[in-house]
Structure formats: structure tokens, C-alpha cells
VEXGU-901882 format. One line per field, with one value per residue (C-alpha): residue in three letters; residue number from 1; x, y, z. Coordinates in steps of 0.2 Angstrom, whole numbers, m for minus. Example, Ala and Ser with C-alpha at 12.3 -4.5 7.8 and 13.67 -1.06 7.14 Angstrom:
2
code	(ala:ser) .
pos	(1:2) .
east	(62:68) .
north	(m22:m5) .
up	(39:36) .
END
This chain:
890
code	(unk:unk:unk:unk:unk:unk:unk:unk:unk:unk:unk:unk:unk:unk:unk:unk:unk:unk:unk:unk:unk:unk:unk:unk:unk:unk:unk:unk:unk:unk:unk:unk:unk:unk:unk:unk:unk:unk:unk:unk:unk:unk:unk:unk:unk:unk:unk:unk:unk:unk:unk:unk:unk:unk:unk:unk:unk:unk:unk:unk:unk:unk:unk:unk:unk:unk:unk:unk:unk:unk:unk:unk:unk:unk:unk:unk:unk:unk:unk:unk:unk:unk:unk:unk:unk:unk:unk:unk:unk:unk:unk:unk:unk:unk:unk:unk:unk:unk:unk:unk:unk:unk:unk:unk:unk:unk:unk:unk:unk:unk:unk:unk:unk:unk:unk:unk:unk:unk:unk:unk:unk:unk:unk:unk:unk:unk:unk:unk:unk:unk:unk:unk:unk:unk:unk:unk:unk:unk:unk:unk:unk:unk:unk:unk:unk:unk:unk:unk:unk:unk:unk:unk:unk:unk:unk:unk:unk:unk:unk:unk:unk:unk:unk:unk:unk:unk:unk:unk:unk:unk:unk:unk:unk:unk:unk:unk:unk:unk:unk:unk:unk:unk:unk:unk:unk:unk:unk:unk:unk:unk:unk:unk:unk:unk:unk:unk:unk:unk:unk:unk:unk:unk:unk:unk:unk:unk:unk:unk:unk:unk:unk:unk:unk:unk:unk:unk:unk:unk:unk:unk:unk:unk:unk:unk:unk:unk:unk:unk:unk:unk:unk:unk:unk:unk:unk:unk:unk:unk:unk:unk:unk:unk:unk:unk:unk:unk:unk:unk:unk:unk:unk:unk:unk:unk:unk:unk:unk:unk:unk:unk:unk:unk:unk:unk:unk:unk:unk:unk:unk:unk:unk:unk:unk:unk:unk:unk:unk:unk:unk:unk:unk:unk:unk:unk:unk:unk:unk:unk:unk:unk:unk:unk:unk:unk:unk:unk:unk:unk:unk:unk:unk:unk:unk:unk:unk:unk:unk:unk:unk:unk:unk:unk:unk:unk:unk:unk:unk:unk:unk:unk:unk:unk:unk:unk:unk:unk:unk:unk:unk:unk:unk:unk:unk:unk:unk:unk:unk:unk:unk:unk:unk:unk:unk:unk:unk:unk:unk:unk:unk:unk:unk:unk:unk:unk:unk:unk:unk:unk:unk:unk:unk:unk:unk:unk:unk:unk:unk:unk:unk:unk:unk:unk:unk:unk:unk:unk:unk:unk:unk:unk:unk:unk:unk:unk:unk:unk:unk:unk:unk:unk:unk:unk:unk:unk:unk:unk:unk:unk:unk:unk:unk:unk:unk:unk:unk:unk:unk:unk:unk:unk:unk:unk:unk:unk:unk:unk:unk:unk:unk:unk:unk:unk:unk:unk:unk:unk:unk:unk:unk:unk:unk:unk:unk:unk:unk:unk:unk:unk:unk:unk:unk:unk:unk:unk:unk:unk:unk:unk:unk:unk:unk:unk:unk:unk:unk:unk:unk:unk:unk:unk:unk:unk:unk:unk:unk:unk:unk:unk:unk:unk:unk:unk:unk:unk:unk:unk:unk:unk:unk:unk:unk:unk:unk:unk:unk:unk:unk:unk:unk:unk:unk:unk:unk:unk:unk:unk:unk:unk:unk:unk:unk:unk:unk:unk:unk:unk:unk:unk:unk:unk:unk:unk:unk:unk:unk:unk:unk:unk:unk:unk:unk:unk:unk:unk:unk:unk:unk:unk:unk:unk:unk:unk:unk:unk:unk:unk:unk:unk:unk:unk:unk:unk:unk:unk:unk:unk:unk:unk:unk:unk:unk:unk:unk:unk:unk:unk:unk:unk:unk:unk:unk:unk:unk:unk:unk:unk:unk:unk:unk:unk:unk:unk:unk:unk:unk:unk:unk:unk:unk:unk:unk:unk:unk:unk:unk:unk:unk:unk:unk:unk:unk:unk:unk:unk:unk:unk:unk:unk:unk:unk:unk:unk:unk:unk:unk:unk:unk:unk:unk:unk:unk:unk:unk:unk:unk:unk:unk:unk:unk:unk:unk:unk:unk:unk:unk:unk:unk:unk:unk:unk:unk:unk:unk:unk:unk:unk:unk:unk:unk:unk:unk:unk:unk:unk:unk:unk:unk:unk:unk:unk:unk:unk:unk:unk:unk:unk:unk:unk:unk:unk:unk:unk:unk:unk:unk:unk:unk:unk:unk:unk:unk:unk:unk:unk:unk:unk:unk:unk:unk:unk:unk:unk:unk:unk:unk:unk:unk:unk:unk:unk:unk:unk:unk:unk:unk:unk:unk:unk:unk:unk:unk:unk:unk:unk:unk:unk:unk:unk:unk:unk:unk:unk:unk:unk:unk:unk:unk:unk:unk:unk:unk:unk:unk:unk:unk:unk:unk:unk:unk:unk:unk:unk:unk:unk:unk:unk:unk:unk:unk:unk:unk:unk:unk:unk:unk:unk:unk:unk:unk:unk:unk:unk:unk:unk:unk:unk:unk:unk:unk:unk:unk:unk:unk:unk:unk:unk:unk:unk:unk:unk:unk:unk:unk:unk:unk:unk:unk:unk:unk:unk:unk:unk:unk:unk:unk:unk:unk:unk:unk:unk:unk:unk:unk:unk:unk:unk:unk:unk:unk:unk:unk:unk:unk:unk:unk:unk:unk:unk:unk:unk:unk:unk:unk:unk:unk:unk:unk:unk:unk:unk:unk:unk:unk:unk:unk:unk:unk:unk:unk:unk:unk:unk:unk:unk:unk:unk:unk:unk:unk:unk:unk:unk:unk:unk:unk:unk:unk:unk:unk:unk:unk:unk:unk:unk:unk:unk:unk:unk:unk:unk:unk:unk:unk:unk:unk:unk:unk:unk:unk:unk:unk:unk:unk:unk:unk:unk:unk:unk:unk:unk:unk:unk:unk:unk:unk:unk:unk:unk:unk:unk) .
pos	(1:2:3:4:5:6:7:8:9:10:11:12:13:14:15:16:17:18:19:20:21:22:23:24:25:26:27:28:29:30:31:32:33:34:35:36:37:38:39:40:41:42:43:44:45:46:47:48:49:50:51:52:53:54:55:56:57:58:59:60:61:62:63:64:65:66:67:68:69:70:71:72:73:74:75:76:77:78:79:80:81:82:83:84:85:86:87:88:89:90:91:92:93:94:95:96:97:98:99:100:101:102:103:104:105:106:107:108:109:110:111:112:113:114:115:116:117:118:119:120:121:122:123:124:125:126:127:128:129:130:131:132:133:134:135:136:137:138:139:140:141:142:143:144:145:146:147:148:149:150:151:152:153:154:155:156:157:158:159:160:161:162:163:164:165:166:167:168:169:170:171:172:173:174:175:176:177:178:179:180:181:182:183:184:185:186:187:188:189:190:191:192:193:194:195:196:197:198:199:200:201:202:203:204:205:206:207:208:209:210:211:212:213:214:215:216:217:218:219:220:221:222:223:224:225:226:227:228:229:230:231:232:233:234:235:236:237:238:239:240:241:242:243:244:245:246:247:248:249:250:251:252:253:254:255:256:257:258:259:260:261:262:263:264:265:266:267:268:269:270:271:272:273:274:275:276:277:278:279:280:281:282:283:284:285:286:287:288:289:290:291:292:293:294:295:296:297:298:299:300:301:302:303:304:305:306:307:308:309:310:311:312:313:314:315:316:317:318:319:320:321:322:323:324:325:326:327:328:329:330:331:332:333:334:335:336:337:338:339:340:341:342:343:344:345:346:347:348:349:350:351:352:353:354:355:356:357:358:359:360:361:362:363:364:365:366:367:368:369:370:371:372:373:374:375:376:377:378:379:380:381:382:383:384:385:386:387:388:389:390:391:392:393:394:395:396:397:398:399:400:401:402:403:404:405:406:407:408:409:410:411:412:413:414:415:416:417:418:419:420:421:422:423:424:425:426:427:428:429:430:431:432:433:434:435:436:437:438:439:440:441:442:443:444:445:446:447:448:449:450:451:452:453:454:455:456:457:458:459:460:461:462:463:464:465:466:467:468:469:470:471:472:473:474:475:476:477:478:479:480:481:482:483:484:485:486:487:488:489:490:491:492:493:494:495:496:497:498:499:500:501:502:503:504:505:506:507:508:509:510:511:512:513:514:515:516:517:518:519:520:521:522:523:524:525:526:527:528:529:530:531:532:533:534:535:536:537:538:539:540:541:542:543:544:545:546:547:548:549:550:551:552:553:554:555:556:557:558:559:560:561:562:563:564:565:566:567:568:569:570:571:572:573:574:575:576:577:578:579:580:581:582:583:584:585:586:587:588:589:590:591:592:593:594:595:596:597:598:599:600:601:602:603:604:605:606:607:608:609:610:611:612:613:614:615:616:617:618:619:620:621:622:623:624:625:626:627:628:629:630:631:632:633:634:635:636:637:638:639:640:641:642:643:644:645:646:647:648:649:650:651:652:653:654:655:656:657:658:659:660:661:662:663:664:665:666:667:668:669:670:671:672:673:674:675:676:677:678:679:680:681:682:683:684:685:686:687:688:689:690:691:692:693:694:695:696:697:698:699:700:701:702:703:704:705:706:707:708:709:710:711:712:713:714:715:716:717:718:719:720:721:722:723:724:725:726:727:728:729:730:731:732:733:734:735:736:737:738:739:740:741:742:743:744:745:746:747:748:749:750:751:752:753:754:755:756:757:758:759:760:761:762:763:764:765:766:767:768:769:770:771:772:773:774:775:776:777:778:779:780:781:782:783:784:785:786:787:788:789:790:791:792:793:794:795:796:797:798:799:800:801:802:803:804:805:806:807:808:809:810:811:812:813:814:815:816:817:818:819:820:821:822:823:824:825:826:827:828:829:830:831:832:833:834:835:836:837:838:839:840:841:842:843:844:845:846:847:848:849:850:851:852:853:854:855:856:857:858:859:860:861:862:863:864:865:866:867:868:869:870:871:872:873:874:875:876:877:878:879:880:881:882:883:884:885:886:887:888:889:890) .
east	(743:731:716:723:727:709:701:712:706:688:689:697:683:670:679:680:661:656:666:659:641:641:650:637:623:632:634:615:610:621:613:596:599:607:592:581:567:558:557:539:533:518:507:494:481:483:471:485:503:505:499:512:526:520:521:538:544:536:545:562:561:556:569:573:565:576:580:578:597:596:604:596:589:587:569:559:573:576:587:592:589:578:561:553:559:544:551:553:535:523:507:492:480:492:494:512:516:534:535:551:556:557:572:567:579:583:585:601:615:614:605:590:589:575:569:575:593:593:593:604:595:600:600:612:624:622:627:642:648:644:656:670:666:663:676:684:675:658:662:665:649:639:648:643:625:624:632:619:605:611:613:595:588:597:590:573:575:580:565:554:561:560:541:538:546:537:520:523:526:510:502:512:504:513:508:512:508:508:514:509:491:490:498:485:471:477:478:461:454:461:453:436:433:440:425:413:398:401:390:377:364:355:367:360:353:354:336:330:341:338:319:322:333:320:307:318:318:299:296:286:286:294:298:315:321:338:341:341:358:367:352:351:369:367:350:358:372:362:349:364:368:351:342:323:318:307:317:308:319:310:323:341:350:339:349:349:341:354:350:353:369:376:393:385:374:389:401:397:400:416:423:420:428:443:444:443:461:469:456:462:480:477:467:482:494:482:483:502:507:522:520:525:512:499:503:501:483:478:486:476:460:465:468:453:440:425:428:432:415:405:412:408:389:374:377:378:393:407:399:396:414:422:412:415:434:436:425:436:452:446:441:459:466:453:458:476:471:471:454:447:460:456:462:452:436:438:443:429:416:422:422:404:398:405:400:382:383:387:371:361:368:363:358:373:383:377:388:403:395:394:413:416:406:416:433:427:422:439:448:438:442:461:459:453:471:478:483:486:467:455:437:431:442:436:418:422:430:414:401:409:411:393:387:398:395:377:371:380:375:357:357:364:351:337:343:344:326:320:327:319:302:303:308:296:279:269:259:266:265:273:263:249:261:260:245:230:236:253:245:234:249:255:249:237:237:223:222:211:198:201:196:180:174:166:176:164:158:139:125:124:142:151:168:184:193:212:223:233:250:259:254:244:227:208:194:186:173:166:152:163:161:172:173:162:178:196:210:213:194:188:172:167:152:151:147:153:172:179:198:210:215:231:223:210:194:175:173:182:167:156:141:140:123:114:106:89:89:85:85:104:102:111:100:103:106:119:119:137:145:155:167:159:143:136:136:134:145:136:146:142:141:133:123:128:133:149:148:158:154:162:169:188:196:203:221:222:211:214:204:186:181:175:162:147:131:121:104:103:88:97:93:111:107:119:130:131:135:152:157:168:183:193:211:218:203:214:220:206:191:176:169:174:184:190:208:215:204:212:199:196:180:175:163:149:144:161:172:184:193:193:211:222:231:245:241:238:223:224:217:199:202:211:227:221:225:215:204:199:192:204:199:216:216:228:231:239:244:235:218:219:210:205:193:202:189:172:156:138:124:113:100:91:91:104:108:110:122:132:133:140:153:159:160:164:181:185:196:213:211:222:233:232:245:256:271:288:292:276:281:299:293:281:293:306:295:290:308:314:300:289:302:298:309:316:312:326:338:349:364:361:373:376:388:399:402:409:426:432:421:411:398:398:384:380:377:375:376:381:367:379:392:397:404:397:399:401:405:420:435:453:455:472:469:453:461:476:466:456:472:477:462:467:485:480:468:482:495:482:479:498:502:488:493:512:508:498:514:524:533:534:539:537:541:527:526:523:510:501:500:494:480:475:474:463:451:450:452:448:433:427:428:418:405:402:402:394:377:373:372:356:348:333:332:341:359:372:391:391:384:402:412:412:419:431:438:442:449:461:466:470:480:492:495:499:511:520:520:527:541:544:545:557:568:567:571:581:598:615:612:593:593:591:573:569:575:566:550:551:554:539:529:534:530:513:509:514:502:488:491:491:474:467:472:466:448:446:435:422:423:421:411:418:426:417:421:421:414:432:438:423:426:445:440:429:441:428:413:402:405:389:394:381:385:378:379:371:383:401:415:426) .
north	(161:174:163:149:162:169:152:148:164:160:142:149:161:148:137:150:155:137:135:152:147:133:145:158:146:140:158:161:145:150:168:160:148:162:173:162:163:146:139:140:126:123:109:101:88:72:57:44:41:40:58:63:54:62:79:75:70:85:97:88:89:107:120:129:146:162:170:188:190:181:164:147:140:122:117:120:129:147:155:170:180:193:192:200:187:178:161:165:172:160:154:166:158:143:137:136:119:122:117:116:97:90:78:61:51:34:18:13:24:15:26:19:21:31:35:52:46:34:48:63:80:97:102:89:94:112:109:99:112:126:119:120:137:147:157:150:163:159:141:143:152:139:126:134:137:119:114:125:117:100:105:112:96:85:95:94:76:74:84:73:57:64:69:52:42:53:50:31:31:26:38:53:70:84:102:117:134:150:163:177:170:168:185:193:184:189:208:207:198:211:226:218:211:226:232:222:226:245:254:245:253:248:253:256:241:231:238:227:211:211:210:195:186:188:181:166:163:163:154:169:171:187:194:201:205:196:177:171:162:176:179:160:159:173:166:149:156:168:154:144:160:160:173:170:183:194:210:223:233:250:263:266:272:264:255:236:228:222:204:206:195:210:201:185:195:203:188:180:196:200:183:183:200:193:178:190:196:178:174:188:183:165:171:182:167:156:170:167:183:183:180:198:205:193:198:216:213:205:220:232:223:225:244:249:258:254:235:237:246:234:219:225:225:214:217:205:212:203:186:190:196:181:168:176:177:159:153:162:156:138:140:145:130:119:125:120:102:86:81:68:70:72:90:93:87:95:112:112:107:120:133:129:128:145:154:147:153:170:171:165:179:193:192:202:187:179:191:181:165:174:178:160:155:168:161:143:147:155:140:128:139:137:119:117:122:108:94:82:81:70:75:64:72:90:84:77:94:104:92:91:110:112:99:106:125:124:109:112:131:127:113:126:139:127:119:136:140:123:127:144:137:123:136:150:141:154:168:186:204:201:186:197:201:182:174:167:149:153:162:147:136:146:143:157:165:161:145:155:155:141:127:136:143:133:129:131:149:149:161:171:169:183:185:196:197:198:204:187:193:208:221:214:223:218:224:238:251:265:278:292:295:300:319:327:333:329:341:338:344:326:321:306:296:303:285:276:273:256:254:241:243:236:233:222:232:229:238:223:212:208:197:185:185:177:190:181:178:190:179:179:166:150:135:116:115:129:135:133:145:137:143:154:158:176:184:201:207:218:228:221:238:250:236:243:232:232:241:247:257:267:281:284:279:293:289:277:285:271:259:260:266:254:259:254:259:273:276:295:293:301:287:279:261:250:237:225:208:199:182:171:163:151:151:136:124:111:108:115:110:120:124:141:138:149:152:141:146:160:169:184:194:199:213:206:222:227:211:221:213:219:225:232:247:250:269:278:289:307:313:312:293:292:288:270:261:262:248:248:238:234:228:221:203:190:185:198:195:211:204:189:188:175:173:174:175:167:163:159:172:166:181:191:206:219:226:209:205:221:217:200:207:219:207:191:182:164:154:146:128:119:125:119:111:119:111:117:121:131:141:143:150:162:169:171:180:192:194:198:208:215:221:238:252:264:282:294:294:309:297:288:289:286:273:286:294:278:276:292:290:306:301:291:284:289:273:279:295:297:306:314:320:321:304:294:279:284:273:279:270:273:288:285:267:270:283:273:258:268:273:255:251:264:259:241:246:256:242:230:241:244:225:220:232:227:208:211:217:202:213:204:216:205:186:173:169:187:188:173:181:197:188:179:195:203:188:187:204:217:207:204:223:227:213:219:238:241:233:246:259:250:248:258:259:268:264:267:266:249:242:246:235:219:229:238:221:216:233:230:214:221:235:222:214:231:235:219:221:238:232:218:231:242:227:221:237:247:240:247:264:262:250:265:268:250:255:272:263:252:266:275:259:259:277:275:260:271:284:271:266:284:288:272:276:294:289:274:283:283:264:260:274:271:288:304:318:337:347:353:335:330:345:342:325:332:331:333:344:330:321:325:322:324:336:339:358:358:346:352:341:347) .
up	(158:162:159:170:184:183:184:199:208:204:211:227:229:227:239:252:250:252:268:274:272:286:298:295:298:314:320:316:326:340:341:340:354:365:362:372:358:356:339:332:321:311:316:305:308:298:297:293:294:275:274:286:276:260:268:274:257:249:261:260:241:240:240:257:258:259:275:278:276:259:264:262:278:283:284:300:309:313:300:310:326:318:326:311:299:291:295:313:314:323:315:319:330:334:351:358:362:368:386:396:397:415:416:422:432:424:433:424:417:400:387:379:360:353:336:338:343:329:315:317:317:311:330:335:320:325:343:338:326:339:351:338:332:348:356:372:383:376:376:395:398:388:398:415:408:404:421:430:420:425:443:443:434:447:461:454:451:469:475:465:472:489:487:479:493:506:497:498:516:526:539:531:529:520:526:516:524:513:525:513:513:532:535:524:532:550:544:536:551:563:553:550:568:578:588:577:588:587:584:594:582:566:551:534:526:542:544:529:531:550:547:534:546:560:549:546:564:565:548:541:522:516:499:494:477:480:482:500:503:512:524:527:532:545:551:554:564:575:578:586:596:604:594:593:580:591:589:578:566:565:558:554:570:582:596:597:612:625:622:603:598:587:585:578:567:559:560:543:533:543:540:522:521:530:518:503:505:504:490:479:483:477:462:456:459:447:434:434:443:455:473:478:465:472:490:484:478:495:504:494:498:516:514:505:516:506:507:525:529:518:528:545:545:540:521:507:497:506:503:485:482:491:481:465:468:474:459:446:455:454:436:431:440:431:414:417:424:414:408:420:434:452:452:437:445:462:455:442:455:467:454:449:467:472:456:459:477:471:461:475:487:475:456:451:456:440:431:438:431:414:415:418:402:392:399:396:378:375:382:371:356:360:361:343:338:348:335:349:353:344:340:354:367:361:363:380:385:379:386:403:405:400:413:427:424:421:431:447:448:444:457:470:466:466:483:491:487:492:509:508:505:518:531:527:528:538:530:533:528:511:505:497:482:477:468:477:475:482:497:500:502:518:535:540:523:511:519:531:517:505:516:522:506:491:476:461:457:454:452:468:473:482:476:476:459:460:446:444:436:439:452:467:467:467:456:466:465:477:476:468:450:435:433:419:410:411:410:392:389:385:392:403:406:424:429:446:446:444:449:455:473:481:498:505:507:508:492:483:484:469:466:451:443:429:418:418:437:451:467:472:487:483:486:487:468:464:446:442:430:416:402:389:399:401:418:426:440:453:466:483:493:480:470:453:439:430:414:399:383:369:380:381:397:408:408:393:380:367:378:384:401:414:426:437:428:435:426:423:412:397:385:388:391:401:393:408:400:402:395:406:397:407:400:410:407:401:419:429:418:411:428:435:451:465:467:453:437:427:418:406:406:388:386:375:366:361:363:374:388:406:409:422:413:425:425:442:443:450:466:460:459:476:467:464:448:432:425:406:393:379:361:357:353:360:378:389:407:413:406:418:434:447:461:478:492:489:498:494:497:511:511:499:511:504:522:529:515:517:536:532:520:533:548:539:545:543:554:547:545:533:519:501:491:477:469:473:455:453:468:462:445:452:465:451:440:455:460:442:435:449:462:468:462:476:474:471:486:491:492:475:461:443:435:427:445:452:445:453:468:466:479:495:506:524:533:551:562:580:589:601:589:571:571:557:546:528:513:504:496:497:486:480:477:467:456:453:448:436:428:427:417:404:404:401:387:379:379:373:357:355:356:345:331:333:332:316:309:316:328:345:358:373:375:371:390:395:380:387:404:397:388:404:413:400:399:417:425:411:405:423:426:410:413:431:427:409:413:426:412:406:423:427:445:460:461:475:476:484:467:460:472:462:447:458:464:446:443:458:451:434:443:451:434:426:440:437:418:418:429:416:402:412:415:397:389:402:402:406:414:411:426:437:430:437:454:453:448:462:474:468:471:489:491:483:495:509:503:502:520:525:517:524:542:539:534:545:558:544:543:562:568:585:588:591:579:579:564:559:559:547:536:535:527:513:499:486:485:480:497:507:525:539:552:569:572:589:597:602:609:623) .
END
């Protein structure tokens, strides 16, 4: 009896347990659905359908894994609502392929059978059991939720049908106006164009850019270390305004002539500054920020004093910032477009054009192109995890991006310089920095001598030897001699000095002479000098021969001294023989030619090469540059020389030759030819490696001083008061943006560590937005800021503006993300924290607006200011304002 009773009780418990397990699973599925977490599935690539069937069979036969609560789970479904469960954790590195399905309207109400409908799935069973197991209140809420979804889907379908029908109608144009974007443009336009022609004086770097624009008007070649696109745009506009380029820009603060079109000179930078605000707004939208956060970013651009100041004058930064911003925004859209679609092609081409234009405004714009390469590589890496893409499609993605983001920017860059060379075909004050061949291609430059002078260098030629690469200078000598002893107690030869002089001078002339001939007059059959032949170089004015010997040079003691030999009758014979080596004889031949032949002069006695050392001599050498003889083997650029000016000796009389050298002048006749690519490569090398470094400036600053704006720049000072234009940003905005960088970096480290432990504190959608903001804004800031720590030249605060814009963009994302975190975790009474946070944002924005209006006189320079007014705005001791103590306002 007792055994029977015990068996009955045991059987009832087993039955109850079996019945309870489906209910627990139903409840778990219900909670998982209501939590809104998408099911993560593992996707693997397979080569054939058979392998897929085998994997399916293997998984169906294998026992189901245990959930974190100990229950058996159905294969490939979430077992519970615990996000830390190992079955709910997503595959590391996988790409989320769960997209919200868009309901598609069907033509007939009859359902069409599909393979998925043919076989029941655990999800369908779960939904049927869920309707039976939920309480009435929860059933009603789910029914309402489903009804709302159906209603939204129906509205979306109706909207799609309306759009499709409208697109099919002929002669129909759909116009969408973004009020946020237009409002931001109007605000920026009003602040940038207000009293644009004030002050009517030269402001800061308008001194340099104005000169270059004037040279464009007169087709005169000039040299600038930055690419020419921005100057070309301004020159093209002012030429339409009637400017002829005859105004001379002498000094900062000088008043413009009455006929100067000041407004049109400053129009392009001001318009680019106006378009920057809606450009930032659209970039934030492309980065998946909300419309209000995007509008905040555009408004902050309007309210920053530094961006306002930099946009109102003939400066390049506003064009640089606009092209970079638009390029990155189009790149984000390009990455979401379908390969080969019209949107894909247009957005990719636009992004490449604008990023290439940024690099042709200023070289720092290529940092934006570097950011685009980084984002493209990240996107391609993510595509590798997409099981829906074949290898062919992946190759198409990679090759198309390479062609677009390398080919188009290169074409833009080359095209801009093609226009540059075609426009500037006349010689000017800057062409001496270029090689002789380049100068000879300009009207009125070395064309003034190349047509009238002989080509082949012969015995008896009068030449000037130019240092071909690097610093522009000519082999030079004068009557002064080296000191007997140097300050370090070393002795010298006390011979005549030989230097490299950076200006045209009569002492640059030398005579080419055979060692065995004395008569220097060139007859009817010239004795041509060829590769490998021995010559002597005789200084044209002092008639002393070029010499070198085993005596240490003055500034470079590891090299030999070069001098002009003076016979002191102390048994120190001259070593006057030099061997000519033509380096480009494969293209120019074995004959020594003027202009084009690049030669090295090898000292026969010591096998040392005549070299420009780059060192500057002290006062006894008139601060000219040192020339030495270097025994180091190998071809070094500083050992390469070429003949620039050349003529044949016509008289043996020394005084007559000297008189001809002093008075000779040749008339311009015809310029020589040089290919576009040769000119482009030479100019690029000069711009990148031979640009002059500015001396230390009182308003220069270091990169570590920029984030907190320790120093500004005085742009202009009113001569009748203390009113001035001073480059400063909005203090509150700059400090908050710097804090935003730190907040984002801290959150990034926190989320990364938590996700390594399979703890997901934010939704997958928010995490993807967080990653996009890091790849675009955080990396953009770092790439535009960190390189300046390795730049060895004078820097100013305006060099920080590209990095500041990316910092501003990141601040907008941080503001929205903190709001998301508060809304996610502050529930119940904690909702007051969300309201408090938003109230603080409003107060912060009011503070930004207040500081903007307080410092706005420094941006316009339109109001006279007293000493006390200027002093009241000196909030930091490092801000060096300029004060007029002798002028008082009444």
C-alpha cells in the first residue's frame, strides 16, 4: 500500500514538472520579446547547400545547451532575459544583420505560401503559446502594441504608395526644405556678412594672400608653401568685380585704396563660413545623431568667436573647414549606400572631390583625406564579416573605393596646379627660388638669357654656377680672406673666401679654362667641355682659381676648405684641377650644356666633391653660406650644380672683361619649354621641403596651449583707440568641448572593458552610434591635433581650428549620449535627473551665447574700445591684448 502510494506521488510530480517546463520556456520567451533585445545568431560562410544541410543536421541531433538558469534551451533561440547569458552574447567581431522589416503592400489579400510558412518554427509556436499564457492585462497591452505596429506599417505603406505615385507623374518635382539647415545658414550668414568691409584695412595674413591674388591678376609667378585653390577662387571672383591687381600690400593695418573691392575680397571666406554651420548639421545627421543634437552642433559653430573671426577676412581656414566637413558627411552616406547605385556613385564622388579640394586649399586638408582612408578601411574590415557578400563583391568594394578616393583627389590636385601654371606664366620676384630650367620657362625670367646665350660650355666660357637643389644660391667669391685662426683655435689657409650667395651679384661670375691653355677668347671653333674632362674655374673679378686642400673647413671641419688660391710663396702649391661629371648625361648627352646639365665638380687631388654645406658663415664671411669639399661617396643633392648664365669671352683684356660683366644685360626674347609634370614635381619639392620657417613670433603658441586657449593672436589694431581684432574662441565652449573629449575617452574605455566581460550596458544600436562617433569625430580630432607636436615650425592658434571642429562634433554626440544614459537608467523618481540635465544644457547654451556677445567686438573691430573695456575682457593672464595708452575716448 505504501509503495503504491509512493509511486503515485512520484508520477504526479514528474507530470507536474513536465507541464511546468513549457510554461517556463513560454514565460522566458515572453520576457525576451518584451525586453526588445534582438536575437543574435551566428552566421558562417558555406560553399555549398550540402554543407548547410549537414550543419543543420548536426545541430538538430546535438543536445541543446544549458541556459544560465539550468534549463534546456531550444537551439538558436534566447533562453532567458539575462544579457550576461553565454547563449545571448553576440559573436565578437560579428556584424549585426537584424534590420527592422518594412511591411510591403501586397496586390491581393490572399497570402502567398513561402518556405518559412510551410514549416512551423519555434517562434510561431512561441507566439501561439504566449497568447494563451499571458494575463488579460498583458494580452491587452500586446494587442495594442501589435495594433499600433500595424497602424504605423499601414501609414508607412500609404506614404510609400503616395511617393511612388508622385514619382511616376510627369513634370513633378518634390522639394524638401530643412528648416533647421536654412535657419542655421541665415544665422551664420548674418554674423559673417555683417559689416564685412570693416575694417577697411589690411588684417593679419591678408597682407600675404592679397599679394598672391594680385599676382594672379597680373599673371606673375609667385611661391607659396600652401596649395593655390583658395587663392584661385578669390582671384576669380575679384576679377569679375573689376580688380586689376595693381594694389600694393605693404603692411598690416595699412588702409585699402578707395577703389579696392574689399567686400568681394572677403566674400568667399565669409560664404564658406556661413555654409559651415549647415554643413556641420548635416554631418551630425549622417552620423545618426538626432535632429536637435545636430542643430545644436550647427548653432555652436555660429556662436564660436574664433570661427567667426577666421571667416570674415581673406584667410583660408573657412574654406578648409567647409570642404573637410562636407567630404566626411558624404563619405558617411556613401558607406551606407548600395554598391553601384546612383546614390553610391554621387555621394562617393562628392566626398572625394571635397576632400581633394581640402588638400588643395592647405596641406593640412590632407589629414581629412587620411581620416577618410581610415574610415574606409574600417568599413571594409566590417564587410569581411558579412556572409551575404561573395569574394567578388568584396573585391569590387575595395577596388572601387581605391579608385574613387585616390584617383579623384589626385585629379583635383593636379588640375588645380595645371590652372596655376597656365595662369602664372610671367617671371616675378619669387621665381629665383626655382631651378634655372623652371625660370627659363617663364616670360621675362631666365628667358632673358637662355635665347641669347650659347648652349655648350667651352674653354673660355663665362658662367654662373647655381646650386641646383635646395636653397637658391650661386657659387661666389670676393676679395676677403679666411681668418688666420677661428674661435676654436683652429688655423685656416688664409686664402680668398669662396661662398654660396643667395643674390645675383657680379662676383658670381667664373671663367672655364683648360689647364693647358691661356688664351680665353672663344674662336670660331669652340673647345667644348665634355663629361669627365679636367678644367679650372677662375673667378671673373679677382682672377684667382678655385682651389681646395687638406685644411678643415671653417664651419664644417669634417670637410675640406674651398678657396680661391693666393700664392703667398710659402711652398704651398695650389690644387686647382676639377673634373666635370654630368649626372643626367643619359638625357642631355656628354656635352656640358647650360641650364639643363646637372654636374658635380670633383677635386682631382683629393677626390672630394664641391658641396653646399648649408652652414652660415659669421660676420667675417658676411653671413653668406659655406662651400666645402666633401670626400663622402655617393650622389648628394648639395653637390649638384648647373650653369645658369653663360656667354663666351670676346676679349683677352681683363679690364674689358670686367666691364662687360658689370654692364651686361640681355633682352627677353622667348621662353624655353619644360613639361607640366617636371614643373609640378619641382614646385612640390620646394613647397614641402624648402619652405621658409618663420622666426619666433610674439603671438605664436604651442600645441599643448590650444585646448584651453592659453594664447590668442592680434590681427589688427585701430590707430585711434584700443579697438582691435583678436583671435579668441568662445571660452565656455572650448573648455566644455575639451571636457567632452575626456568624457568620451572614459566611456570608451569603460564600455570596452565591460563588453570584454560580455556585459552590455547600452543597446546594440546605441553602441553602433558610439563607434561611428569615435571613428569619425574622436579619430578626426586626434589626426588633426597630434601631428602638430612633431612639426618644427612656428605655430599659431588658428592651426588648431580643424581639430576644434571635430572636437565640437564629438561634444554634440557626448551631450546626446549622456541624455540617453540618463533616460535608460534613471526611471521612476530618477526621471527628474533627466529634466535637470536638460535644464543645465539650456543654461549652458545661454552662457555660450552671453560670452559670444561679450567678445564679439574682437571679431568685428567695428567699435572703438577704451582701455578699461579691453582690460575687462582679459580673463587669462596669457592673453596679450594691444592697448593704446595715448588715446582716450570721451
